C-alpha positions as CSV (number, residue, x, y, z in Angstrom):
1,M,69.5,-54.6,70.0
2,I,72.1,-51.9,71.5
3,R,72.5,-52.3,75.1
4,V,73.2,-48.7,77.0
5,L,74.3,-49.0,80.4
6,S,73.4,-45.0,82.2
7,V,75.9,-44.6,84.7
8,F,75.3,-41.4,87.1
9,G,75.5,-40.9,90.9
10,T,73.9,-36.9,91.6
11,R,71.2,-35.0,91.0
12,P,72.2,-33.0,88.6
13,E,73.7,-36.0,86.2
14,A,70.4,-37.6,87.1
15,I,67.6,-34.7,85.9
16,K,70.2,-34.3,82.5
17,M,70.4,-38.0,82.2
18,A,66.2,-38.8,82.5
19,P,65.4,-37.8,78.9
20,V,67.7,-39.8,77.2
21,I,66.6,-42.6,79.3
22,R,63.3,-41.9,78.7
23,R,64.1,-41.7,75.0
24,L,66.2,-45.2,75.0
25,E,63.6,-46.9,76.9
26,A,60.7,-45.4,74.6
27,R,62.6,-47.3,71.7
28,P,62.5,-50.9,73.0
29,D,63.1,-52.4,69.6
30,R,66.3,-50.7,68.8
31,F,67.9,-49.9,72.7
32,E,68.6,-52.4,75.6
33,S,68.6,-49.3,78.9
34,V,70.5,-50.6,81.6
35,I,70.7,-48.3,84.8
36,C,73.5,-48.3,87.1
37,V,73.8,-45.5,90.1
38,S,77.1,-44.9,92.0
39,A,74.9,-43.3,94.4
40,Q,77.6,-40.6,95.1
41,H,74.6,-38.2,96.3
42,R,72.2,-40.7,98.0
43,D,69.2,-38.6,99.1
44,M,69.1,-36.0,96.4
45,L,70.1,-38.5,93.6
46,D,66.5,-40.8,94.9
47,Q,64.3,-37.9,94.9
48,V,65.3,-37.3,91.0
49,L,64.7,-40.6,90.4
50,D,61.2,-40.7,91.5
51,V,60.3,-37.4,89.7
52,F,61.4,-39.1,86.7
53,A,60.3,-42.6,87.4
54,L,63.5,-44.1,86.8
55,R,64.2,-47.7,88.0
56,P,67.7,-48.4,88.3
57,Q,69.1,-52.4,88.1
58,H,72.2,-51.6,89.4
59,D,73.2,-49.4,92.5
60,L,77.0,-49.4,93.4
61,E,76.2,-47.7,96.9
62,I,79.4,-45.8,97.4
63,M,78.4,-42.8,98.9
64,T,79.9,-42.7,102.8
65,P,79.8,-39.9,105.5
66,G,82.4,-37.1,104.9
67,Q,83.7,-38.8,101.8
68,S,86.6,-37.3,99.5
69,P,86.8,-37.3,95.5
70,A,89.4,-40.0,95.6
71,G,87.3,-41.9,97.7
72,V,84.4,-41.7,95.3
73,A,86.3,-42.4,92.5
74,A,88.4,-45.3,94.4
75,R,85.1,-47.3,95.2
76,V,83.6,-46.6,91.9
77,L,86.9,-48.2,90.0
78,D,86.6,-51.0,92.6
79,R,82.9,-51.8,92.4
80,L,82.0,-50.8,88.5
81,P,84.3,-53.5,86.4
82,P,83.0,-56.5,88.0
83,L,79.3,-54.9,86.7
84,L,80.7,-54.3,83.5
85,R,82.1,-57.4,82.5
86,E,78.7,-59.0,83.8
87,I,76.5,-56.5,81.8
88,Q,78.4,-56.6,78.6
89,P,77.1,-53.2,77.6
90,D,77.9,-52.0,73.9
91,V,78.3,-48.6,74.9
92,L,78.6,-46.7,78.4
93,L,76.8,-43.4,78.8
94,V,78.1,-40.6,81.6
95,Q,76.7,-37.4,81.9
96,G,78.6,-34.1,83.2
97,D,81.7,-33.3,85.3
98,T,81.4,-35.6,88.6
99,M,84.0,-38.1,90.3
100,T,81.3,-40.9,88.9
101,T,81.5,-39.2,85.7
102,F,85.4,-39.6,84.9
103,A,85.8,-42.9,87.2
104,A,83.2,-44.8,84.7
105,S,84.8,-43.7,82.1
106,F,88.0,-44.9,83.1
107,A,86.2,-48.2,84.2
108,A,85.2,-48.5,80.9
109,Y,88.1,-47.7,78.8
110,L,89.7,-50.4,81.0
111,E,87.2,-53.1,80.0
112,R,87.8,-51.7,76.3
113,I,84.2,-50.7,76.3
114,P,83.3,-47.4,74.5
115,S,81.7,-44.5,76.4
116,C,79.8,-41.3,75.2
117,H,79.9,-38.2,77.0
118,V,76.6,-36.0,77.8
119,E,77.6,-32.5,78.2
120,A,80.9,-32.9,76.6
121,G,83.0,-29.7,75.8
122,L,82.6,-27.5,79.0
123,R,86.1,-25.6,80.0
124,T,87.0,-23.0,82.4
125,G,90.5,-23.3,81.5
126,N,91.5,-23.5,85.1
127,R,92.2,-26.7,86.9
128,Y,91.4,-25.8,90.1
129,H,87.8,-23.9,89.5
130,P,85.6,-25.6,89.7
131,F,87.4,-28.2,91.6
132,P,87.4,-31.0,91.0
133,E,85.3,-30.9,88.0
134,E,87.5,-29.0,85.7
135,M,90.2,-31.9,85.6
136,N,87.0,-34.7,85.5
137,R,85.5,-32.9,82.0
138,V,89.1,-32.9,80.7
139,L,89.8,-36.4,81.4
140,T,86.7,-37.6,80.4
141,T,87.1,-36.1,77.1
142,R,90.5,-37.9,76.4
143,L,89.1,-41.3,77.6
144,A,85.1,-40.8,75.7
145,D,84.7,-41.8,72.0
146,L,81.7,-39.7,70.8
147,H,81.3,-36.3,72.4
148,F,77.7,-34.8,72.7
149,A,78.5,-31.1,72.8
150,P,75.2,-28.7,74.6
151,T,76.7,-25.3,72.7
152,T,78.7,-24.2,69.6
153,T,81.4,-22.9,72.6
154,A,81.8,-26.1,73.6
155,R,81.7,-28.0,70.3
156,D,84.3,-25.6,69.3
157,R,86.7,-26.3,72.7
158,L,86.7,-30.0,72.0
159,L,87.8,-29.3,68.5
160,A,90.7,-27.0,69.2
161,E,91.7,-29.6,71.8
162,G,92.2,-32.2,68.8
163,V,89.1,-34.1,69.4
164,P,88.1,-35.6,66.2
165,A,85.4,-33.8,64.3
166,D,83.2,-36.8,63.2
167,T,83.1,-38.0,67.0
168,V,81.7,-34.3,68.1
169,L,77.9,-33.6,67.9
170,L,76.4,-30.4,68.7
171,T,73.0,-31.5,70.5
172,G,71.7,-28.9,73.2
173,N,71.5,-29.4,76.7
174,T,69.3,-32.3,77.9
175,V,68.5,-29.8,80.9
176,I,66.1,-28.0,78.8
177,D,64.3,-31.1,78.1
178,A,64.0,-32.1,81.3
179,L,62.8,-28.7,82.1
180,L,60.4,-28.4,79.3
181,A,58.4,-31.6,80.2
182,T,58.4,-30.5,83.8
183,V,57.3,-27.1,84.2
184,R,53.8,-26.2,84.5
185,P,51.4,-23.0,85.5
186,D,49.3,-24.6,87.8
187,Y,51.8,-26.7,90.0
188,G,51.3,-25.7,93.8
189,F,53.9,-26.3,96.3
190,A,54.0,-29.0,98.8
191,T,56.8,-27.4,101.3
192,P,54.7,-25.4,103.6
193,A,57.5,-22.7,103.7
194,L,57.3,-22.0,99.9
195,A,53.6,-22.4,100.2
196,A,53.2,-19.6,102.4
197,L,55.3,-17.2,100.3
198,D,54.1,-14.0,100.0
199,P,52.5,-13.7,96.5
200,G,53.2,-10.0,96.4
201,S,56.7,-10.1,97.0
202,R,59.5,-10.2,95.1
203,L,61.4,-14.2,95.2
204,V,65.1,-14.2,95.0
205,L,66.2,-17.5,95.0
206,V,69.8,-18.8,96.2
207,T,71.8,-21.8,95.7
208,T,75.2,-22.3,97.3
209,H,77.2,-25.6,97.4
210,R,80.4,-25.7,95.7
211,R,84.0,-26.7,97.6
212,E,85.9,-23.6,96.4
213,S,83.2,-21.6,98.2
214,F,83.6,-23.1,101.5
215,G,84.7,-20.6,104.4
216,A,85.3,-16.8,103.6
217,P,83.6,-16.7,100.1
218,L,80.2,-18.7,101.3
219,R,80.3,-16.2,104.4
220,S,80.6,-13.0,102.2
221,T,77.5,-14.4,99.8
222,C,75.8,-14.7,102.8
223,A,76.7,-11.5,104.4
224,A,75.6,-10.1,101.1
225,I,72.1,-11.8,101.3
226,A,71.4,-9.9,104.3
227,D,72.5,-6.7,103.0
228,L,70.0,-6.9,100.7
229,V,67.2,-8.6,102.8
230,G,67.9,-5.1,104.5
231,R,67.7,-2.5,101.6
232,F,64.7,-4.0,100.2
233,P,61.6,-4.8,102.1
234,D,59.6,-6.5,99.3
235,I,61.9,-9.2,98.4
236,E,62.3,-12.7,100.2
237,V,64.8,-14.9,100.2
238,V,65.0,-18.8,99.9
239,L,68.0,-20.8,100.1
240,P,67.8,-24.6,99.9
241,V,70.7,-25.7,102.0
242,H,73.1,-28.1,101.0
243,P,73.7,-30.8,103.4
244,N,77.4,-30.6,103.2
245,P,78.3,-29.6,107.1
246,N,80.8,-26.8,105.2
247,V,77.8,-25.3,103.6
248,K,75.4,-25.9,106.2
249,A,77.1,-24.2,109.3
250,A,77.9,-20.9,107.6
251,V,74.6,-20.4,106.1
252,E,72.8,-21.1,109.5
253,E,75.2,-19.4,111.8
254,I,74.7,-15.8,109.5
255,L,71.4,-16.1,108.2
256,C,69.2,-18.4,110.5
257,D,67.4,-15.4,112.6
258,T,67.4,-12.8,109.1
259,P,63.6,-11.8,108.5
260,R,62.6,-12.9,105.1
261,V,65.2,-15.2,104.5
262,H,64.1,-18.9,104.4
263,L,66.4,-21.8,104.9
264,I,64.6,-25.1,103.5
265,A,66.2,-28.4,103.1
266,P,67.4,-29.3,99.4
267,V,63.1,-30.0,97.7
268,D,63.1,-32.6,94.7
269,Y,63.7,-31.7,90.9
270,L,59.7,-31.1,90.9
271,E,59.6,-28.4,93.4
272,F,62.6,-26.8,92.4
273,V,62.2,-26.5,88.6
274,H,58.5,-24.5,90.0
275,L,60.9,-22.7,92.5
276,M,63.1,-21.1,89.7
277,A,59.6,-20.2,87.5
278,R,58.1,-18.1,91.0
279,A,61.7,-16.3,91.0
280,H,62.5,-12.8,90.4
281,L,66.2,-13.2,90.6
282,I,68.3,-16.1,90.9
283,L,71.8,-16.0,92.9
284,T,73.9,-19.6,92.2
285,D,77.2,-21.1,92.0
286,S,75.4,-24.5,90.4
287,G,76.0,-24.8,86.5
288,G,72.8,-26.6,86.0
289,V,70.9,-23.4,87.5
290,Q,73.0,-20.9,85.0
291,E,71.4,-23.2,82.1
292,E,68.1,-23.6,83.1
293,A,67.1,-20.4,84.5
294,P,67.3,-18.2,81.2
295,S,64.9,-21.0,79.7
296,L,62.5,-19.5,82.5
297,G,63.5,-15.9,81.3
298,K,65.3,-15.1,84.9
299,P,68.1,-13.3,85.2
300,V,71.2,-15.2,87.0
301,L,74.0,-14.1,89.2
302,V,76.9,-16.3,89.2
303,L,78.6,-17.0,92.3
304,R,81.7,-18.0,91.2
305,E,85.0,-16.4,89.8
306,T,84.7,-18.3,86.7
307,T,82.5,-20.3,84.8
308,E,82.7,-23.0,82.4
309,R,79.2,-22.0,80.8
310,P,80.1,-18.5,79.5
311,E,77.1,-19.0,76.5
312,G,75.0,-17.4,79.2
313,V,77.2,-14.2,79.7
314,D,77.7,-13.5,76.3
315,A,73.8,-13.9,76.0
316,G,73.0,-11.4,78.7
317,T,71.3,-13.9,80.8
318,A,74.0,-14.4,83.5
319,V,76.3,-12.1,84.9
320,V,79.1,-13.4,87.1
321,V,79.8,-11.8,90.5
322,G,81.8,-14.2,92.2
323,T,81.5,-14.0,96.1
324,D,82.6,-10.5,96.9
325,R,79.7,-9.1,99.2
326,D,79.7,-5.6,97.5
327,R,79.5,-6.9,93.9
328,I,77.0,-9.1,94.5
329,V,74.9,-6.5,96.5
330,E,75.8,-3.6,93.9
331,T,74.8,-5.9,90.9
332,A,71.2,-7.7,92.4
333,S,70.5,-3.9,93.6
334,R,70.8,-2.8,90.1
335,L,68.3,-5.2,88.8
336,L,66.0,-5.2,91.6
337,T,65.7,-1.0,90.9
338,S,65.8,-0.4,87.0
339,D,63.4,-2.3,85.2
340,E,65.0,-1.3,82.0
341,A,68.4,-3.2,83.5
342,Y,66.1,-6.4,84.6
343,Q,64.0,-6.8,81.3
344,R,67.2,-6.6,79.2
345,M,68.8,-9.5,81.1
346,A,65.3,-11.6,81.5
347,N,64.3,-11.2,77.7
348,A,67.4,-12.4,76.4
349,V,67.5,-15.5,74.4
350,S,68.9,-18.7,76.2
351,P,71.8,-19.9,74.3
352,Y,71.3,-23.7,75.8
353,G,68.8,-25.4,73.6
354,D,65.5,-26.1,72.2
355,G,64.6,-29.4,74.2
356,K,65.4,-32.0,71.2
357,A,69.3,-32.9,72.7
358,S,68.0,-36.1,74.1
359,E,66.4,-36.8,70.4
360,R,70.0,-36.1,69.0
361,I,71.5,-37.8,71.2
362,V,69.8,-41.2,70.8
363,A,69.6,-40.8,67.1
364,A,73.5,-40.5,66.9
365,L,74.0,-43.6,69.4
366,E,71.7,-45.7,66.6
367,Q,74.0,-44.7,63.9
368,R,76.6,-45.4,65.8
369,Y,76.4,-48.8,67.4
370,G,73.3,-50.2,65.4
Protein backbone atom coordinates (compact mmCIF):
# COMPACT_ATOMS: atom_id res chain seq x y z
CA MET A 1 0.00 0.00 0.00
CA ILE A 2 1.42 3.36 -1.07
CA ARG A 3 0.40 6.30 1.12
CA VAL A 4 0.20 9.43 -1.05
CA LEU A 5 -0.28 12.81 0.62
CA SER A 6 -1.56 15.48 -1.77
CA VAL A 7 -1.04 19.06 -0.55
CA PHE A 8 -2.57 22.08 -2.27
CA GLY A 9 -4.16 25.39 -1.35
CA THR A 10 -5.67 27.28 -4.29
CA ARG A 11 -8.43 26.79 -6.82
CA PRO A 12 -6.12 26.09 -9.81
CA GLU A 13 -4.14 23.52 -7.82
CA ALA A 14 -7.33 21.78 -6.73
CA ILE A 15 -8.66 21.61 -10.30
CA LYS A 16 -5.44 20.09 -11.59
CA MET A 17 -4.97 17.72 -8.65
CA ALA A 18 -8.58 16.46 -8.66
CA PRO A 19 -8.18 13.98 -11.57
CA VAL A 20 -5.05 12.50 -9.97
CA ILE A 21 -6.68 12.16 -6.56
CA ARG A 22 -9.81 10.59 -8.04
CA ARG A 23 -7.67 8.04 -9.86
CA LEU A 24 -5.73 7.27 -6.67
CA GLU A 25 -9.01 6.81 -4.81
CA ALA A 26 -10.17 4.40 -7.51
CA ARG A 27 -7.24 2.12 -6.62
CA PRO A 28 -7.74 1.36 -2.89
CA ASP A 29 -5.90 -1.93 -3.37
CA ARG A 30 -2.66 -0.07 -4.15
CA PHE A 31 -3.00 3.47 -2.78
CA GLU A 32 -4.03 5.20 0.40
CA SER A 33 -4.87 8.74 -0.70
CA VAL A 34 -4.65 11.47 1.95
CA ILE A 35 -5.56 15.11 1.19
CA CYS A 36 -4.22 18.14 3.04
CA VAL A 37 -5.26 21.64 2.02
CA SER A 38 -3.42 24.74 3.12
CA ALA A 39 -6.47 26.91 2.28
CA GLN A 40 -4.18 29.58 0.83
CA HIS A 41 -7.35 30.75 -0.97
CA ARG A 42 -10.26 29.60 1.18
CA ASP A 43 -13.52 30.30 -0.65
CA MET A 44 -12.35 29.59 -4.20
CA LEU A 45 -10.66 26.39 -3.04
CA ASP A 46 -13.81 25.16 -1.33
CA GLN A 47 -15.81 25.65 -4.55
CA VAL A 48 -13.58 23.19 -6.40
CA LEU A 49 -13.56 20.70 -3.56
CA ASP A 50 -17.36 20.61 -3.77
CA VAL A 51 -17.46 20.23 -7.56
CA PHE A 52 -15.10 17.24 -7.53
CA ALA A 53 -16.39 15.82 -4.21
CA LEU A 54 -12.93 15.95 -2.65
CA ARG A 55 -12.90 15.62 1.15
CA PRO A 56 -9.63 16.75 2.77
CA GLN A 57 -8.65 14.89 5.91
CA HIS A 58 -6.42 17.77 7.02
CA ASP A 59 -6.72 21.57 6.74
CA LEU A 60 -3.86 23.89 7.67
CA GLU A 61 -6.19 26.95 7.57
CA ILE A 62 -3.40 29.38 6.82
CA MET A 63 -5.33 32.13 5.00
CA THR A 64 -5.24 35.57 6.65
CA PRO A 65 -6.50 38.98 5.45
CA GLY A 66 -3.94 40.75 3.24
CA GLN A 67 -1.58 37.81 3.40
CA SER A 68 1.89 38.07 1.88
CA PRO A 69 3.75 35.34 -0.01
CA ALA A 70 6.28 35.13 2.83
CA GLY A 71 3.48 34.80 5.37
CA VAL A 72 1.89 31.95 3.43
CA ALA A 73 5.19 30.08 3.20
CA ALA A 74 5.95 30.65 6.88
CA ARG A 75 2.59 29.27 8.02
CA VAL A 76 2.88 26.19 5.79
CA LEU A 77 6.39 25.52 7.09
CA ASP A 78 5.14 25.92 10.64
CA ARG A 79 2.02 23.74 10.39
CA LEU A 80 2.85 21.04 7.84
CA PRO A 81 5.94 19.32 9.35
CA PRO A 82 4.14 18.00 12.47
CA LEU A 83 1.44 16.62 10.19
CA LEU A 84 4.02 14.93 7.99
CA ARG A 85 5.47 13.23 11.04
CA GLU A 86 1.99 12.09 12.05
CA ILE A 87 0.90 10.81 8.62
CA GLN A 88 4.28 9.44 7.50
CA PRO A 89 3.41 9.38 3.78
CA ASP A 90 5.47 7.39 1.33
CA VAL A 91 5.37 10.34 -1.05
CA LEU A 92 4.13 13.94 -1.14
CA LEU A 93 2.33 15.20 -4.25
CA VAL A 94 2.24 18.91 -5.14
CA GLN A 95 1.11 20.82 -8.22
CA GLY A 96 2.15 23.93 -10.07
CA ASP A 97 3.69 27.10 -8.73
CA THR A 98 2.07 28.49 -5.57
CA MET A 99 3.68 29.36 -2.26
CA THR A 100 1.95 26.24 -0.90
CA THR A 101 3.64 24.15 -3.60
CA PHE A 102 7.13 25.35 -2.78
CA ALA A 103 6.70 25.41 1.00
CA ALA A 104 5.16 21.93 1.11
CA SER A 105 7.99 20.53 -1.03
CA PHE A 106 10.54 22.15 1.27
CA ALA A 107 8.77 20.81 4.36
CA ALA A 108 8.83 17.30 2.87
CA TYR A 109 12.52 17.63 2.10
CA LEU A 110 13.24 18.64 5.69
CA GLU A 111 11.40 15.51 6.86
CA ARG A 112 13.23 13.36 4.26
CA ILE A 113 9.97 12.50 2.48
CA PRO A 114 10.15 12.24 -1.32
CA SER A 115 8.00 14.67 -3.29
CA CYS A 116 6.61 14.62 -6.82
CA HIS A 117 5.74 17.71 -8.85
CA VAL A 118 2.69 17.76 -11.12
CA GLU A 119 3.07 20.29 -13.98
CA ALA A 120 6.83 20.52 -13.69
CA GLY A 121 9.20 22.37 -16.00
CA LEU A 122 7.26 25.54 -16.80
CA ARG A 123 9.56 28.56 -17.13
CA THR A 124 9.61 32.13 -18.43
CA GLY A 125 13.29 32.66 -17.63
CA ASN A 126 12.44 35.86 -15.73
CA ARG A 127 12.40 35.40 -11.97
CA TYR A 128 10.01 38.33 -11.50
CA HIS A 129 7.44 37.40 -14.21
CA PRO A 130 5.23 35.86 -13.04
CA PHE A 131 6.03 36.75 -9.43
CA PRO A 132 6.46 34.77 -7.22
CA GLU A 133 5.40 31.79 -9.31
CA GLU A 134 8.53 31.56 -11.47
CA MET A 135 10.87 31.00 -8.53
CA ASN A 136 8.36 28.70 -6.84
CA ARG A 137 8.62 26.44 -9.91
CA VAL A 138 12.41 26.58 -10.02
CA LEU A 139 12.80 25.85 -6.32
CA THR A 140 10.22 23.05 -6.37
CA THR A 141 12.17 21.41 -9.20
CA ARG A 142 15.29 21.43 -7.05
CA LEU A 143 13.39 19.67 -4.24
CA ALA A 144 11.28 17.13 -6.15
CA ASP A 145 12.15 13.49 -6.76
CA LEU A 146 9.80 12.95 -9.73
CA HIS A 147 8.82 15.57 -12.29
CA PHE A 148 5.59 15.21 -14.28
CA ALA A 149 6.07 17.46 -17.31
CA PRO A 150 2.89 18.48 -19.16
CA THR A 151 4.54 19.16 -22.55
CA THR A 152 7.68 18.31 -24.48
CA THR A 153 8.85 21.91 -23.98
CA ALA A 154 8.56 21.56 -20.21
CA ARG A 155 10.33 18.20 -20.29
CA ASP A 156 13.18 19.58 -22.39
CA ARG A 157 13.64 22.52 -20.02
CA LEU A 158 14.00 20.18 -17.07
CA LEU A 159 16.56 18.09 -18.92
CA ALA A 160 18.46 21.23 -19.94
CA GLU A 161 18.64 22.23 -16.27
CA GLY A 162 20.31 18.93 -15.45
CA VAL A 163 17.33 17.11 -13.95
CA PRO A 164 18.04 13.36 -14.33
CA ALA A 165 16.15 11.97 -17.32
CA ASP A 166 14.90 8.94 -15.37
CA THR A 167 13.01 11.26 -13.00
CA VAL A 168 11.16 13.20 -15.74
CA LEU A 169 7.94 11.84 -17.26
CA LEU A 170 5.96 13.45 -20.08
CA THR A 171 2.32 13.19 -19.00
CA GLY A 172 0.21 15.91 -20.59
CA ASN A 173 -1.61 18.39 -18.40
CA THR A 174 -4.11 17.20 -15.80
CA VAL A 175 -6.25 20.29 -16.39
CA ILE A 176 -7.36 18.71 -19.67
CA ASP A 177 -8.40 15.58 -17.76
CA ALA A 178 -10.54 17.76 -15.49
CA LEU A 179 -11.96 19.79 -18.36
CA LEU A 180 -12.99 16.87 -20.56
CA ALA A 181 -14.63 15.12 -17.61
CA THR A 182 -16.68 18.23 -16.78
CA VAL A 183 -17.91 20.06 -19.89
CA ARG A 184 -21.29 19.04 -21.35
CA PRO A 185 -23.51 20.50 -24.09
CA ASP A 186 -26.74 20.64 -22.07
CA TYR A 187 -25.42 22.75 -19.19
CA GLY A 188 -27.55 25.63 -17.89
CA PHE A 189 -25.98 28.52 -15.97
CA ALA A 190 -26.96 28.95 -12.32
CA THR A 191 -25.57 32.49 -12.04
CA PRO A 192 -28.41 34.89 -12.98
CA ALA A 193 -26.19 37.28 -14.96
CA LEU A 194 -24.89 34.38 -17.07
CA ALA A 195 -28.30 32.83 -17.59
CA ALA A 196 -29.50 36.22 -18.88
CA LEU A 197 -26.79 36.65 -21.52
CA ASP A 198 -28.10 37.42 -25.00
CA PRO A 199 -27.71 34.15 -26.96
CA GLY A 200 -27.17 36.19 -30.12
CA SER A 201 -24.19 38.12 -28.73
CA ARG A 202 -20.54 37.22 -29.03
CA LEU A 203 -19.20 36.70 -25.52
CA VAL A 204 -15.74 37.95 -24.54
CA LEU A 205 -14.55 36.37 -21.29
CA VAL A 206 -11.90 38.26 -19.31
CA THR A 207 -9.94 37.11 -16.26
CA THR A 208 -7.14 39.09 -14.63
CA HIS A 209 -5.53 38.75 -11.21
CA ARG A 210 -1.72 38.57 -11.46
CA ARG A 211 0.34 40.62 -9.00
CA GLU A 212 2.52 42.05 -11.75
CA SER A 213 -0.64 43.53 -13.33
CA PHE A 214 -1.68 45.54 -10.28
CA GLY A 215 -1.90 49.29 -10.82
CA ALA A 216 -1.34 50.86 -14.25
CA PRO A 217 -1.26 47.58 -16.26
CA LEU A 218 -4.65 46.51 -14.91
CA ARG A 219 -6.14 49.94 -15.55
CA SER A 220 -4.85 49.78 -19.13
CA THR A 221 -6.50 46.38 -19.60
CA CYS A 222 -9.82 47.69 -18.28
CA ALA A 223 -9.65 50.70 -20.60
CA ALA A 224 -9.09 48.34 -23.54
CA ILE A 225 -12.19 46.36 -22.58
CA ALA A 226 -14.25 49.55 -22.54
CA ASP A 227 -12.86 50.44 -25.97
CA LEU A 228 -13.84 47.05 -27.41
CA VAL A 229 -17.40 47.27 -26.11
CA GLY A 230 -17.72 50.72 -27.69
CA ARG A 231 -16.36 49.48 -31.00
CA PHE A 232 -18.39 46.24 -31.30
CA PRO A 233 -22.08 46.57 -30.38
CA ASP A 234 -22.68 42.80 -30.71
CA ILE A 235 -20.30 41.73 -27.93
CA GLU A 236 -20.91 41.21 -24.24
CA VAL A 237 -18.07 41.00 -21.74
CA VAL A 238 -18.07 38.85 -18.62
CA LEU A 239 -15.36 39.53 -16.07
CA PRO A 240 -15.36 37.46 -12.86
CA VAL A 241 -13.77 39.92 -10.41
CA HIS A 242 -10.99 38.46 -8.29
CA PRO A 243 -11.53 39.37 -4.60
CA ASN A 244 -8.05 40.86 -4.18
CA PRO A 245 -8.63 44.58 -3.37
CA ASN A 246 -5.99 45.63 -5.91
CA VAL A 247 -8.04 43.97 -8.64
CA LYS A 248 -11.53 44.76 -7.40
CA ALA A 249 -10.99 48.50 -6.93
CA ALA A 250 -9.50 49.11 -10.39
CA VAL A 251 -11.99 46.96 -12.29
CA GLU A 252 -15.04 48.45 -10.59
CA GLU A 253 -13.81 52.03 -10.94
CA ILE A 254 -13.32 51.78 -14.71
CA LEU A 255 -15.94 49.24 -15.83
CA CYS A 256 -18.82 49.22 -13.34
CA ASP A 257 -21.04 51.50 -15.44
CA THR A 258 -19.98 50.26 -18.87
CA PRO A 259 -22.90 48.86 -20.90
CA ARG A 260 -22.68 45.15 -21.79
CA VAL A 261 -19.86 44.56 -19.31
CA HIS A 262 -20.92 42.11 -16.60
CA LEU A 263 -18.77 42.21 -13.47
CA ILE A 264 -19.61 39.10 -11.48
CA ALA A 265 -18.25 37.37 -8.40
CA PRO A 266 -15.91 34.44 -9.12
CA VAL A 267 -17.97 31.42 -10.13
CA ASP A 268 -17.33 27.80 -9.30
CA TYR A 269 -15.38 25.54 -11.63
CA LEU A 270 -18.48 24.03 -13.22
CA GLU A 271 -19.86 27.45 -14.15
CA PHE A 272 -16.46 28.68 -15.35
CA VAL A 273 -15.80 25.71 -17.63
CA HIS A 274 -19.11 26.31 -19.36
CA LEU A 275 -18.48 30.05 -19.43
CA MET A 276 -15.32 29.29 -21.42
CA ALA A 277 -17.31 26.97 -23.67
CA ARG A 278 -19.88 29.75 -24.29
CA ALA A 279 -17.21 32.38 -25.00
CA HIS A 280 -16.25 33.55 -28.48
CA LEU A 281 -12.92 35.03 -27.35
CA ILE A 282 -10.96 34.86 -24.07
CA LEU A 283 -8.62 37.48 -22.60
CA THR A 284 -6.70 36.21 -19.59
CA ASP A 285 -3.56 36.33 -17.47
CA SER A 286 -4.35 32.89 -16.03
CA GLY A 287 -2.04 30.02 -16.81
CA GLY A 288 -4.78 27.42 -16.45
CA VAL A 289 -7.11 29.20 -18.86
CA GLN A 290 -4.30 29.35 -21.44
CA GLU A 291 -4.28 25.54 -21.27
CA GLU A 292 -8.02 24.91 -21.10
CA ALA A 293 -9.34 27.27 -23.76
CA PRO A 294 -7.55 25.66 -26.75
CA SER A 295 -9.19 22.32 -25.99
CA LEU A 296 -12.54 24.11 -26.35
CA GLY A 297 -11.51 25.82 -29.60
CA LYS A 298 -11.34 29.31 -28.06
CA PRO A 299 -8.67 31.84 -29.14
CA VAL A 300 -6.76 33.27 -26.18
CA LEU A 301 -5.18 36.70 -25.78
CA VAL A 302 -2.63 36.52 -22.95
CA LEU A 303 -2.69 39.64 -20.77
CA ARG A 304 0.93 39.27 -19.69
CA GLU A 305 4.33 40.33 -20.97
CA THR A 306 5.69 36.78 -20.80
CA THR A 307 4.19 33.32 -20.57
CA GLU A 308 5.62 30.08 -19.19
CA ARG A 309 3.25 28.30 -21.58
CA PRO A 310 4.73 29.15 -25.00
CA GLU A 311 3.34 25.95 -26.49
CA GLY A 312 -0.01 27.65 -27.06
CA VAL A 313 1.66 30.59 -28.80
CA ASP A 314 3.73 28.26 -30.96
CA ALA A 315 0.65 26.18 -31.85
CA GLY A 316 -1.29 29.30 -32.81
CA THR A 317 -3.97 29.01 -30.12
CA ALA A 318 -2.75 32.04 -28.09
CA VAL A 319 -1.22 35.48 -28.64
CA VAL A 320 0.68 37.37 -25.95
CA VAL A 321 -0.67 40.93 -25.97
CA GLY A 322 0.51 42.14 -22.56
CA THR A 323 -1.45 44.94 -20.92
CA ASP A 324 -0.94 47.66 -23.53
CA ARG A 325 -4.34 49.20 -24.29
CA ASP A 326 -3.77 49.72 -27.99
CA ARG A 327 -2.30 46.28 -28.58
CA ILE A 328 -5.17 44.54 -26.80
CA VAL A 329 -7.75 46.48 -28.80
CA GLU A 330 -5.93 45.96 -32.10
CA THR A 331 -5.49 42.19 -31.67
CA ALA A 332 -8.98 41.56 -30.31
CA SER A 333 -10.51 43.71 -33.05
CA ARG A 334 -8.77 41.67 -35.72
CA LEU A 335 -10.26 38.45 -34.32
CA LEU A 336 -13.69 40.04 -33.96
CA THR A 337 -13.59 41.35 -37.54
CA SER A 338 -11.76 38.72 -39.58
CA ASP A 339 -13.36 35.26 -39.66
CA GLU A 340 -10.20 33.90 -41.29
CA ALA A 341 -7.97 35.11 -38.45
CA TYR A 342 -10.45 33.83 -35.88
CA GLN A 343 -10.81 30.36 -37.40
CA ARG A 344 -7.05 30.00 -37.74
CA MET A 345 -6.70 30.29 -33.96
CA ALA A 346 -9.91 28.46 -33.03
CA ASN A 347 -9.00 25.42 -35.12
CA ALA A 348 -5.35 25.16 -34.05
CA VAL A 349 -4.56 21.90 -32.26
CA SER A 350 -4.18 22.14 -28.48
CA PRO A 351 -0.65 21.19 -27.36
CA TYR A 352 -1.63 20.42 -23.76
CA GLY A 353 -2.55 16.76 -23.79
CA ASP A 354 -5.13 14.06 -24.42
CA GLY A 355 -6.92 13.83 -21.08
CA LYS A 356 -4.89 10.87 -19.79
CA ALA A 357 -2.27 12.70 -17.71
CA SER A 358 -3.58 11.49 -14.35
CA GLU A 359 -3.49 7.90 -15.59
CA ARG A 360 0.20 8.25 -16.46
CA ILE A 361 1.02 9.97 -13.15
CA VAL A 362 -0.61 7.27 -11.02
CA ALA A 363 1.15 4.54 -13.03
CA ALA A 364 4.50 6.28 -12.41
CA LEU A 365 3.80 6.53 -8.66
CA GLU A 366 2.99 2.83 -8.52
CA GLN A 367 6.14 1.89 -10.42
CA ARG A 368 8.40 4.14 -8.32
CA TYR A 369 6.98 3.60 -4.83
CA GLY A 370 5.14 0.29 -5.09
